[in-house]
N, C-alpha and C positions, 0 to 999 in steps of 0.2 A: 497570558496568563502569568508568562514569568514576572512580567510589570509590576500585575499587580500583588506577586510574593513578593518580591524584590521590597514594595511598598509597605506592605502591611508588615513584613519581617524585618525587614531593616538588612537584610543580607543579600549583597552583592550576587548578582547574577553571575558571575563569572566563577565565583564559588558555589554555584548551586549545577553548573554544566559539569565541574570534577563528578556530581555526586549523581546526577542524571543517568549520566551514560553507562557507568558498571550498571543501575537496575533497568534498562533499557536491554541491555547484553543479557543480564541475568536470563529473562521475559522474550528474548528474540524478536522483541517489536519494540520500536521508537513510539508508538502510541499506547503506553499500558496505560490502565485508566486508574491506578490505584497508586499514582507516580506520589504523589504529594503525600500520601501517607508513608509513605517507606523511606523518603529524604531525610536523613540521619540528623541536616541541620533543623529541621524543622521541628525533627521529634524532640532535641533536646532542649531547644527553644521554650517550647509548649510541651510539655511535657506533663503527663495525663489529661490532657485537654482532645478533643476532636479535630482533627486537619481540619477535616472536609466543611466543619462549622469555622472555624477558625480561617480558613480560606475559603468563603464563599463564595466574596466577590472575585477571588481569581477565578474560580470553576465557571462564575457564570461568565467571566468574561472569554474563559475557551470556548463554551459551548456558543454564544454569540455569536465568536468570530468563525467556529467552524459553520455554523449555519448561512452565516454571509457569505463566504466561501464555497462550502460546498456545490459546487453550480456543473452542469452538462456544459462542454465546450462544446458551440455554437454547431449548431447541423448534427448530434450526437442522434439524438431520437429522431427525428425523421429517415435519418438516413438509416439505422437499425431497422427501423418500422421497413422502408424499405426491402432491404435485404433479406427480413421476417417472408415480406409477400414473398422474392424469389426464390421460398426455400430454401435460403442460407444458414445453418446450421450456426449459430452466436456463443463462443468460451470465451469467458474469462480468463487468466491464470496469472493470479497475483499472490507477488509476498505476504502481503497485509493479511493477518490473521482472520481467524474465522468471525467471531463474536464483529467486528469492524469492519469484514468486507459487506457482510451479512447487511449493517448496518446503513453503509452507504450505499449497497441496492436499493433498499426497500426507504430511502429516502430521498434515492433521484428517480425512483418509482419507474424502475429497469427488469424488473422481474418480468412480467413480461416479455420481455423484448431480448432475454437471455435464456438460451435452454443450459446450460452447464457454468459453474463457478468451479474451479480448480483452486484451492490455498490452502495453508497450512493448518491444522489444529488450534485451538485457544491453550492459551496460557492457562495456568490452575488459577483460579482465584481464592483471595487471603481468607484465611478463616477470619482472622479478627476485621477483615472492612466493614464499613457500616452501610457499603450498600451508595453512599451518596456520593459519587467520583464521579471521573471524567468520563464516563463513558456511556453508549445510550441508557437512559432513563428505562427503555420501555423491554429488555433484554436482548436474546439473541432468536426474537420471532421465526416462526414459520415463514420459509418462503412457499408462494401459491405457484409456481410455475417451475421457474429454475431449480435444477439441481444443482445441491452445496457436496461438492465430492471434498477429500482431504488427503494434502501430498503427507508424508513421511515428516516429522518434526524436526528442524530445522535444515529443511530443504531451500537453498536459495539460486537466486539468478547470478551469471548464466552458469545453465545445468542443460545441455541436448540432450541428455539419456532422460531426462524428466518430461522436458516436452513431447518425446516422442513416446514416453509411456503414454503422456496429453491423447496423446493422437492415438493410438490402440486402444483408450479406455471410449476413445467417443463414435469410434470404430469405422476410422478413415484411415487412408495412406498420405504421407507426408508431402505427396505428389498433389494430393486433393486440397491440400492446406493454403490458407494464406495465415502471418501470422504479423500482426500491428502493435509496436512497441516506441517509446522515445527513448529509449539509449542504444546507442552505439554496441557498445560492450554486452547487457547484460539481455540485449532484445536481438538488434540485430545480427550480428556476431552468433548468437546461439541458434537463430532460425538456420542460417545458414550452413553453420555446422550441422543442423538437423536436416540439412537438403529441402527446407521449405521455402517457401516464396518468402522473403521477407518484403516490409512495408515500414520507413523511416517516418513516425510520428513528428514531423519538426515544431511544427504546432506546442509538443508537450515538454518541449525543451525548458528545464526552470532552473540549469547550472548556475544561470548569471542574474538571479535575483538576489536580492538581500537574502531572503528568507532561507534561500539554502544552505547560507554560511552557519546557520543555526542548526541546521538538521545532521549537518556534519558535525557538529559540535558534541550533540546529544546521541547521533547514530547509534546503531543497535548492533552495530556491522563491528567485528573483531579484528583484531589485525591481522588473524587469520584468515578470514573471510577476504578481507582486501587482498594480502599476498596471495590467494587463492586463485581471486578474480585476475591477477595481477599474469598469475604462471599460467593462466588460461588464453591468453594472449601473445602473440610472436614478436619480439622488438620491432620485428621487420615489417610488420604484418601491417595495413589499412585499408580500415571497414568502411567497405565502397557499398551504399544501402541500393538492394536494386529497384528500389518503388523509394521515392521519399513524396510527400502529401504535406501542403501548407494548410488544408482544412479535413478535417475528419469527412465528407459529405465528396470527398474527391476519391476514396475508398473504393467509391461507385464502379470506376473504371476500369474495375479488376473484374466484373462480374458482369460483363457486358456480354447478352443472345443468352 
């Protein structure tokens, strides 16, 4: 998307990064659907023009890349189906806002395989929006099976208290749960602090990829968020996962019998 914005506008991407992050921080998400319409440099260069029309090629590039890349890891669907056949309750806890979470659940056809989804609520929709934005085109449609529960605004991982609240809301005890995540601090350490069996999804680690550098540049996390995460970990603490899996299907080994 940014490649196309740079091509159309002639504005260097580095300058755009500096404008994008404050907008993402304002709306508590790095997936803000109305981003192009709020970038000051674009508004100044194309006054009184519909930016979603000017940058239609960029929006198309974004949606095309999303469609291509938004796929399940190998074995996820089959493994979830096996877990459901064993009457295992399947719960998702994500920092992604409700609108974008709902879209992914439907696009990946996970609705019938998931019981409950916990996410923060949505950001406000700009009154001046034309509706032709980066978000899903069919709105925040209802899920047919999964129940979508909302967490307090601004809640971010790692937060053992929130995780324990989720466990309580689904009517379980920490000792009955298994928590899977791909971040040592945001997932594994949080589960351990909540006394929940932790599983490190090593296959999901992306910090080594080039795209992750871009995510850091435009992250919605504030410096306060970063410092908060650091403060939750002891300088001498080494996070050692209780279980590590290289593919999602390996999670089945914890549910034998």
